[in-house]
The first five atom37 places (N, CA, C, CB, O) and aatype in JSON, in Angstrom:
{
  "aatype": [12, 15, 11, 16, 6, 11, 5, 10, 9, 7, 6, 11, 7, 6, 15, 6, 0, 19, 11, 17, 10, 1, 5, 11, 7, 13, 15, 19, 10, 6, 1, 2, 18, 17, 16, 11, 17, 7, 6, 10, 3, 9, 19, 16, 11, 11, 7, 0, 6, 9, 19, 13, 19, 6, 19, 11, 16, 19, 15, 11, 14, 15, 0, 10, 0, 2, 16, 9, 0, 11, 16, 15, 5, 2, 19, 11, 8, 6, 16, 13, 11, 3, 10, 11, 16, 16, 15, 3, 3, 3, 18, 6, 14, 6, 3, 2, 9, 8],
  "atom_mask": [
    [1, 1, 1, 1, 1],
    [1, 1, 1, 1, 1],
    [1, 1, 1, 1, 1],
    [1, 1, 1, 1, 1],
    [1, 1, 1, 1, 1],
    [1, 1, 1, 1, 1],
    [1, 1, 1, 1, 1],
    [1, 1, 1, 1, 1],
    [1, 1, 1, 1, 1],
    [1, 1, 1, 0, 1],
    [1, 1, 1, 1, 1],
    [1, 1, 1, 1, 1],
    [1, 1, 1, 0, 1],
    [1, 1, 1, 1, 1],
    [1, 1, 1, 1, 1],
    [1, 1, 1, 1, 1],
    [1, 1, 1, 1, 1],
    [1, 1, 1, 1, 1],
    [1, 1, 1, 1, 1],
    [1, 1, 1, 1, 1],
    [1, 1, 1, 1, 1],
    [1, 1, 1, 1, 1],
    [1, 1, 1, 1, 1],
    [1, 1, 1, 1, 1],
    [1, 1, 1, 0, 1],
    [1, 1, 1, 1, 1],
    [1, 1, 1, 1, 1],
    [1, 1, 1, 1, 1],
    [1, 1, 1, 1, 1],
    [1, 1, 1, 1, 1],
    [1, 1, 1, 1, 1],
    [1, 1, 1, 1, 1],
    [1, 1, 1, 1, 1],
    [1, 1, 1, 1, 1],
    [1, 1, 1, 1, 1],
    [1, 1, 1, 1, 1],
    [1, 1, 1, 1, 1],
    [1, 1, 1, 0, 1],
    [1, 1, 1, 1, 1],
    [1, 1, 1, 1, 1],
    [1, 1, 1, 1, 1],
    [1, 1, 1, 1, 1],
    [1, 1, 1, 1, 1],
    [1, 1, 1, 1, 1],
    [1, 1, 1, 1, 1],
    [1, 1, 1, 1, 1],
    [1, 1, 1, 0, 1],
    [1, 1, 1, 1, 1],
    [1, 1, 1, 1, 1],
    [1, 1, 1, 1, 1],
    [1, 1, 1, 1, 1],
    [1, 1, 1, 1, 1],
    [1, 1, 1, 1, 1],
    [1, 1, 1, 1, 1],
    [1, 1, 1, 1, 1],
    [1, 1, 1, 1, 1],
    [1, 1, 1, 1, 1],
    [1, 1, 1, 1, 1],
    [1, 1, 1, 1, 1],
    [1, 1, 1, 1, 1],
    [1, 1, 1, 1, 1],
    [1, 1, 1, 1, 1],
    [1, 1, 1, 1, 1],
    [1, 1, 1, 1, 1],
    [1, 1, 1, 1, 1],
    [1, 1, 1, 1, 1],
    [1, 1, 1, 1, 1],
    [1, 1, 1, 1, 1],
    [1, 1, 1, 1, 1],
    [1, 1, 1, 1, 1],
    [1, 1, 1, 1, 1],
    [1, 1, 1, 1, 1],
    [1, 1, 1, 1, 1],
    [1, 1, 1, 1, 1],
    [1, 1, 1, 1, 1],
    [1, 1, 1, 1, 1],
    [1, 1, 1, 1, 1],
    [1, 1, 1, 1, 1],
    [1, 1, 1, 1, 1],
    [1, 1, 1, 1, 1],
    [1, 1, 1, 1, 1],
    [1, 1, 1, 1, 1],
    [1, 1, 1, 1, 1],
    [1, 1, 1, 1, 1],
    [1, 1, 1, 1, 1],
    [1, 1, 1, 1, 1],
    [1, 1, 1, 1, 1],
    [1, 1, 1, 1, 1],
    [1, 1, 1, 1, 1],
    [1, 1, 1, 1, 1],
    [1, 1, 1, 1, 1],
    [1, 1, 1, 1, 1],
    [1, 1, 1, 1, 1],
    [1, 1, 1, 1, 1],
    [1, 1, 1, 1, 1],
    [1, 1, 1, 1, 1],
    [1, 1, 1, 1, 1],
    [1, 1, 1, 1, 1]
  ],
  "atom_positions": [
    [[0.59, -1.4, -0.04], [-0.28, 0.02, 0.09], [0.68, 1.25, -0.06], [-1.07, 0.17, 1.68], [1.45, 1.39, 0.89]],
    [[0.78, 2.08, -0.99], [1.3, 3.31, -0.85], [1.08, 4.29, 0.33], [0.94, 3.85, -1.86], [0.21, 4.08, 1.18]],
    [[1.87, 5.33, 0.35], [1.61, 6.22, 1.59], [1.03, 7.38, 0.91], [2.96, 6.63, 2.53], [1.31, 7.6, -0.27]],
    [[0.17, 8.19, 1.64], [-0.62, 9.59, 1.31], [0.58, 10.47, 1.31], [-1.88, 10.15, 2.51], [1.72, 10.03, 1.48]],
    [[0.29, 11.66, 1.12], [1.1, 12.75, 0.99], [1.36, 13.4, 2.26], [0.56, 13.64, 0.08], [2.32, 14.09, 2.61]],
    [[0.13, 13.0, 2.99], [0.09, 13.17, 4.3], [1.09, 12.63, 5.39], [-0.99, 12.76, 4.53], [1.78, 13.26, 6.19]],
    [[0.96, 11.21, 5.17], [1.83, 10.48, 5.7], [3.52, 10.75, 5.6], [1.45, 9.35, 5.2], [4.31, 10.9, 6.54]],
    [[3.82, 10.75, 4.03], [4.97, 11.52, 3.87], [5.67, 12.61, 4.49], [4.86, 11.87, 3.02], [6.79, 12.61, 5.02]],
    [[4.81, 13.58, 4.35], [5.02, 14.89, 5.32], [5.0, 14.59, 6.63], [3.97, 15.96, 5.19], [5.68, 15.44, 7.2]],
    [[4.58, 13.82, 7.4], [4.69, 13.19, 8.59], [6.04, 12.78, 8.9], [0.0, 0.0, 0.0], [6.73, 13.3, 9.77]],
    [[6.48, 11.61, 7.98], [7.7, 11.14, 8.14], [8.73, 12.01, 8.05], [7.88, 10.26, 7.37], [9.67, 11.93, 8.85]],
    [[8.69, 13.15, 6.86], [9.62, 14.02, 6.99], [9.78, 14.75, 8.41], [9.4, 14.88, 5.98], [10.82, 14.75, 9.07]],
    [[8.65, 15.31, 8.76], [8.8, 15.9, 9.84], [9.65, 15.13, 11.06], [0.0, 0.0, 0.0], [10.64, 15.47, 11.7]],
    [[8.92, 14.12, 11.09], [9.42, 12.94, 12.32], [10.98, 12.8, 12.13], [8.65, 11.17, 12.08], [11.64, 12.63, 13.16]],
    [[11.64, 12.87, 10.95], [12.94, 12.54, 10.65], [13.82, 13.82, 10.88], [13.03, 11.99, 9.22], [15.02, 13.75, 11.16]],
    [[13.08, 15.06, 10.73], [13.94, 16.39, 11.0], [13.98, 16.56, 12.43], [13.32, 17.76, 10.34], [14.94, 17.11, 12.97]],
    [[12.84, 16.05, 13.17], [12.99, 16.04, 14.52], [13.86, 15.14, 14.99], [11.89, 15.87, 15.11], [14.62, 15.6, 15.85]],
    [[14.03, 13.85, 14.68], [14.91, 13.22, 15.51], [16.2, 13.75, 15.05], [14.81, 11.71, 15.49], [17.11, 13.6, 15.87]],
    [[16.64, 14.55, 13.52], [18.23, 15.08, 13.75], [17.99, 16.02, 14.72], [19.09, 15.81, 12.41], [18.93, 16.09, 15.5]],
    [[17.17, 16.71, 14.94], [17.27, 17.9, 15.95], [17.54, 17.4, 17.37], [15.89, 18.76, 15.97], [18.53, 17.8, 17.99]],
    [[16.76, 16.62, 17.84], [17.13, 15.92, 19.09], [18.52, 15.34, 19.61], [16.37, 14.93, 19.08], [19.05, 15.38, 20.72]],
    [[19.01, 14.63, 18.1], [20.11, 13.92, 18.37], [21.28, 15.0, 18.34], [20.25, 12.72, 17.36], [22.37, 14.71, 18.82]],
    [[21.05, 16.25, 17.77], [21.96, 17.3, 17.8], [22.19, 17.91, 19.28], [21.46, 18.34, 16.83], [23.26, 18.33, 19.7]],
    [[20.77, 17.87, 20.1], [20.79, 18.31, 21.26], [21.19, 17.24, 22.25], [19.6, 18.88, 21.49], [20.92, 17.54, 23.41]],
    [[21.73, 16.14, 22.08], [22.39, 15.7, 22.69], [21.4, 14.14, 23.5], [0.0, 0.0, 0.0], [21.75, 13.51, 24.5]],
    [[20.21, 13.93, 22.66], [18.97, 13.1, 23.13], [19.35, 11.72, 22.43], [17.35, 13.79, 22.6], [19.99, 11.83, 21.38]],
    [[19.11, 10.67, 22.79], [19.09, 9.28, 22.2], [17.72, 9.11, 21.8], [19.57, 8.13, 23.18], [16.68, 9.35, 22.42]],
    [[17.91, 8.63, 20.63], [16.17, 8.22, 20.23], [16.27, 6.52, 20.66], [15.62, 8.51, 18.02], [17.08, 5.6, 20.49]],
    [[15.05, 6.69, 21.27], [14.88, 5.02, 21.79], [13.79, 4.12, 21.05], [14.39, 4.95, 23.45], [13.69, 2.9, 20.93]],
    [[13.08, 5.08, 20.65], [11.96, 4.59, 19.76], [11.28, 5.51, 18.72], [10.92, 4.13, 20.61], [11.09, 6.69, 19.02]],
    [[10.91, 5.06, 17.55], [10.04, 5.63, 16.64], [8.7, 4.86, 16.61], [10.69, 5.67, 15.29], [8.59, 3.64, 16.48]],
    [[7.63, 5.79, 16.76], [5.96, 5.13, 16.28], [5.82, 4.08, 17.54], [5.86, 4.07, 14.37], [5.24, 3.02, 17.32]],
    [[6.26, 4.32, 18.64], [5.57, 3.47, 19.63], [4.13, 3.43, 20.16], [6.21, 3.63, 20.62], [3.45, 4.37, 20.58]],
    [[3.79, 1.95, 20.03], [2.32, 2.47, 20.28], [2.14, 1.91, 21.75], [1.06, 1.83, 19.1], [2.88, 1.0, 22.13]],
    [[1.05, 2.51, 22.69], [0.85, 2.37, 23.93], [-0.75, 1.97, 23.96], [1.31, 3.65, 24.7], [-1.28, 2.02, 22.85]],
    [[-1.43, 1.67, 24.81], [-3.05, 1.65, 25.36], [-3.42, 2.9, 25.02], [-3.38, 1.4, 27.05], [-4.62, 2.81, 24.75]],
    [[-3.08, 4.0, 24.89], [-3.36, 5.5, 24.84], [-3.24, 5.76, 23.56], [-2.48, 6.43, 25.66], [-3.99, 6.66, 23.16]],
    [[-2.41, 5.17, 22.64], [-2.13, 5.93, 21.34], [-0.6, 5.86, 20.97], [0.0, 0.0, 0.0], [0.28, 5.49, 21.73]],
    [[-0.43, 6.27, 19.72], [1.17, 6.41, 19.21], [1.89, 7.19, 19.89], [1.39, 6.93, 17.88], [1.45, 8.32, 20.07]],
    [[3.03, 6.89, 20.39], [4.29, 8.13, 20.86], [5.05, 8.29, 19.38], [5.72, 7.46, 22.36], [5.44, 7.27, 18.82]],
    [[5.22, 9.49, 18.81], [6.33, 9.62, 17.66], [7.48, 9.21, 17.86], [6.6, 10.79, 17.25], [8.15, 8.59, 17.03]],
    [[7.89, 9.57, 19.17], [9.38, 9.38, 19.35], [9.63, 9.37, 20.73], [10.25, 10.45, 18.69], [9.28, 10.35, 21.38]],
    [[10.1, 8.53, 21.2], [10.7, 8.01, 22.59], [12.08, 8.71, 22.7], [10.89, 6.27, 22.66], [12.73, 8.51, 21.68]],
    [[12.59, 9.3, 23.42], [13.96, 9.88, 23.49], [14.53, 9.67, 24.88], [13.96, 11.41, 23.14], [13.72, 9.4, 25.77]],
    [[15.92, 9.76, 25.21], [16.56, 10.0, 26.69], [17.35, 10.88, 26.33], [17.3, 8.86, 27.5], [17.77, 10.91, 25.17]],
    [[17.73, 11.86, 27.37], [18.76, 12.56, 27.87], [19.22, 12.2, 29.42], [18.36, 13.95, 27.73], [18.58, 12.52, 30.42]],
    [[20.34, 11.54, 29.41], [20.56, 11.51, 30.85], [19.73, 10.72, 31.47], [0.0, 0.0, 0.0], [19.24, 9.83, 30.79]],
    [[19.41, 10.79, 32.63], [18.5, 9.69, 32.97], [16.92, 10.11, 32.77], [18.8, 9.26, 34.52], [16.0, 9.44, 33.25]],
    [[16.76, 11.08, 32.16], [15.23, 11.56, 31.67], [15.06, 10.89, 30.33], [15.02, 13.34, 31.47], [15.85, 11.0, 29.4]],
    [[13.75, 10.05, 30.33], [12.87, 9.61, 29.16], [11.98, 10.93, 28.54], [11.79, 8.36, 29.74], [11.49, 11.76, 29.31]],
    [[11.88, 11.0, 27.52], [11.13, 12.17, 26.78], [10.21, 11.56, 25.8], [12.15, 13.19, 25.99], [10.74, 10.9, 24.91]],
    [[8.79, 11.67, 25.79], [8.03, 11.03, 24.71], [7.85, 12.3, 24.0], [6.65, 10.19, 25.12], [7.5, 13.25, 24.69]],
    [[8.02, 12.5, 22.64], [7.82, 13.71, 21.82], [6.55, 13.44, 20.89], [9.17, 14.04, 20.93], [6.56, 12.31, 20.4]],
    [[5.74, 14.04, 20.62], [4.69, 14.43, 19.4], [5.01, 15.28, 18.38], [3.54, 15.03, 19.84], [4.94, 16.5, 18.51]],
    [[5.33, 14.78, 17.46], [5.64, 15.5, 15.99], [4.32, 16.03, 15.33], [6.34, 14.38, 14.85], [3.37, 15.29, 15.11]],
    [[4.34, 17.28, 15.06], [3.17, 18.05, 14.15], [3.79, 18.5, 13.19], [2.37, 19.23, 14.73], [4.48, 19.5, 13.36]],
    [[3.72, 17.91, 12.0], [4.16, 18.64, 10.86], [3.23, 19.4, 9.56], [4.96, 17.69, 10.33], [2.22, 18.93, 9.05]],
    [[3.78, 20.47, 9.26], [2.63, 21.43, 8.32], [3.61, 21.58, 7.09], [2.05, 23.25, 9.1], [4.8, 21.9, 7.07]],
    [[2.7, 21.25, 6.05], [3.35, 21.58, 4.94], [3.8, 22.97, 4.22], [2.7, 21.05, 4.26], [4.7, 23.17, 3.4]],
    [[2.85, 23.87, 4.85], [2.98, 25.29, 4.73], [2.71, 26.15, 5.84], [2.21, 25.7, 3.78], [1.65, 25.99, 6.44]],
    [[3.72, 27.29, 6.32], [3.94, 28.03, 7.57], [2.52, 28.74, 7.72], [5.28, 29.12, 7.5], [2.3, 29.11, 8.87]],
    [[1.57, 28.98, 6.86], [0.41, 29.68, 7.07], [-0.4, 28.37, 7.7], [-0.23, 30.48, 5.64], [-1.48, 28.74, 8.16]],
    [[-0.23, 27.23, 7.81], [-0.88, 26.32, 8.24], [-0.78, 26.15, 9.79], [-0.52, 25.28, 7.53], [-1.72, 25.66, 10.41]],
    [[0.45, 26.6, 10.44], [0.88, 26.3, 11.76], [-0.28, 26.81, 12.56], [2.28, 26.93, 12.14], [-1.07, 26.12, 13.21]],
    [[-0.27, 28.18, 12.42], [-1.52, 28.52, 13.52], [-2.62, 27.52, 13.82], [-2.34, 29.75, 13.03], [-2.8, 26.86, 14.84]],
    [[-3.24, 27.57, 12.76], [-4.39, 26.68, 12.3], [-4.35, 25.27, 13.2], [-4.21, 26.34, 10.58], [-5.15, 24.83, 14.02]],
    [[-2.82, 24.66, 12.6], [-2.91, 23.3, 13.56], [-2.61, 23.31, 14.92], [-2.05, 22.28, 13.13], [-3.03, 22.37, 15.59]],
    [[-1.8, 24.4, 15.6], [-1.61, 24.59, 16.94], [-3.14, 24.89, 17.39], [-0.5, 25.79, 17.25], [-3.56, 24.21, 18.33]],
    [[-3.82, 25.65, 16.92], [-5.19, 25.8, 17.67], [-6.37, 24.54, 17.72], [-5.9, 27.03, 16.94], [-7.12, 24.28, 18.66]],
    [[-6.25, 23.83, 16.38], [-7.07, 22.51, 16.54], [-6.29, 21.37, 17.52], [-7.31, 21.83, 14.95], [-6.93, 20.56, 18.2]],
    [[-4.92, 21.43, 17.49], [-4.57, 20.38, 18.6], [-4.88, 20.43, 19.77], [-3.46, 20.19, 18.78], [-5.32, 19.54, 20.5]],
    [[-4.53, 22.1, 20.09], [-4.97, 22.4, 21.4], [-6.08, 21.8, 22.11], [-5.19, 23.57, 21.42], [-6.09, 21.19, 23.18]],
    [[-7.21, 22.14, 21.15], [-8.8, 21.91, 21.4], [-9.02, 20.44, 21.37], [-9.8, 22.65, 20.23], [-10.13, 20.13, 21.8]],
    [[-8.22, 19.37, 20.95], [-8.34, 18.26, 20.82], [-7.34, 17.06, 21.69], [-8.3, 18.29, 19.56], [-7.48, 15.84, 21.66]],
    [[-6.37, 17.82, 22.39], [-5.99, 17.44, 23.28], [-6.66, 17.13, 24.58], [-5.28, 18.02, 23.3], [-7.19, 18.03, 25.23]],
    [[-6.67, 15.69, 25.05], [-7.63, 15.23, 26.35], [-6.87, 15.62, 27.29], [-8.05, 13.66, 26.59], [-5.69, 15.71, 26.94]],
    [[-7.1, 15.91, 28.47], [-6.6, 16.19, 29.74], [-6.25, 14.63, 30.27], [-7.74, 17.1, 30.68], [-5.48, 14.56, 31.23]],
    [[-6.61, 13.76, 29.87], [-6.7, 12.37, 30.38], [-5.08, 11.82, 29.57], [-8.43, 11.44, 29.77], [-4.32, 11.04, 30.15]],
    [[-4.89, 12.2, 28.61], [-3.76, 11.76, 27.71], [-2.44, 12.6, 28.59], [-4.04, 12.32, 25.84], [-1.32, 12.08, 28.59]],
    [[-2.68, 13.79, 29.23], [-1.44, 14.58, 29.76], [-1.18, 13.81, 30.97], [-1.68, 16.23, 30.08], [-0.03, 13.46, 31.25]],
    [[-2.33, 13.49, 31.83], [-2.54, 12.63, 33.08], [-1.67, 11.55, 33.04], [-3.93, 12.11, 33.25], [-0.8, 11.28, 33.87]],
    [[-2.0, 10.83, 31.86], [-1.38, 9.64, 31.79], [0.35, 9.85, 31.75], [-2.0, 8.89, 30.5], [1.15, 9.41, 32.58]],
    [[0.6, 10.56, 30.67], [1.95, 10.98, 30.31], [2.86, 11.42, 31.46], [1.86, 12.08, 29.36], [4.04, 11.12, 31.6]],
    [[1.97, 12.32, 32.39], [2.56, 12.91, 33.32], [3.21, 11.92, 34.59], [1.56, 13.87, 33.73], [4.24, 12.08, 35.24]],
    [[2.27, 10.93, 34.65], [2.11, 9.8, 35.49], [3.53, 8.64, 35.07], [0.42, 9.12, 35.15], [4.11, 7.87, 35.84]],
    [[3.74, 8.86, 33.76], [4.37, 7.92, 33.7], [5.76, 8.05, 33.82], [4.05, 7.41, 32.79], [6.32, 9.05, 33.38]],
    [[6.68, 6.71, 34.62], [8.08, 7.05, 34.65], [8.87, 6.11, 34.01], [8.55, 7.21, 35.94], [8.44, 5.07, 33.5]],
    [[10.31, 6.56, 34.03], [11.16, 5.37, 33.44], [10.99, 4.08, 33.62], [12.31, 5.43, 33.78], [11.18, 3.23, 32.74]],
    [[10.54, 3.81, 34.98], [9.97, 2.12, 35.38], [8.77, 1.82, 34.08], [8.94, 2.03, 37.39], [8.94, 0.87, 33.32]],
    [[7.78, 2.59, 33.98], [6.67, 2.18, 32.98], [7.17, 1.93, 31.52], [5.57, 3.32, 32.92], [6.56, 1.13, 30.81]],
    [[8.38, 2.68, 31.01], [8.3, 2.55, 29.73], [9.24, 1.03, 29.55], [8.87, 4.01, 28.96], [10.3, 0.84, 30.13]],
    [[8.66, 0.16, 28.73], [9.43, -0.81, 28.46], [9.25, -1.31, 26.84], [9.13, -1.84, 29.51], [8.24, -1.95, 26.54]],
    [[10.12, -1.05, 25.98], [10.41, -1.27, 24.47], [9.4, -2.93, 24.22], [12.54, -1.42, 24.16], [8.64, -3.05, 23.26]],
    [[9.54, -3.74, 24.96], [9.09, -4.8, 24.81], [7.29, -4.82, 24.56], [9.64, -5.49, 25.97], [6.56, -5.64, 24.0]],
    [[7.03, -3.58, 25.22], [5.43, -3.71, 25.83], [4.82, -2.94, 24.21], [4.99, -2.47, 27.8], [3.61, -3.08, 24.04]],
    [[5.58, -2.18, 23.09], [5.46, -1.74, 21.96], [4.04, -2.83, 21.22], [7.07, -1.78, 21.27], [4.41, -3.94, 20.82]],
    [[2.85, -2.56, 21.1], [1.79, -3.38, 20.76], [1.69, -2.91, 19.44], [0.51, -3.31, 21.62], [0.71, -3.32, 18.81]],
    [[2.53, -2.09, 18.83], [2.66, -2.11, 17.17], [2.4, -3.19, 15.9], [3.88, -1.88, 17.0], [2.61, -2.84, 14.74]]
  ]
}
């Protein structure tokens, strides 16, 4: 199955984010890691801290403000609550349900 233009743009954005994170000293542990509450685009580590990264890629700069507004409206409090309570001990690569 061929990928849509949206999927290709998303992959490019994730790849750029990975490059930027590595330049900042982060180690990339996982990409497209699936959990019970959804997909995490990138799982990174810097020192003892594990960081979950959600990447939003837009193809046109004018779309950025609209994307931010929609994302802010669609994010559920429970998702952030789950992520805030997730510790290093909760992240297990073998739990990836993808």
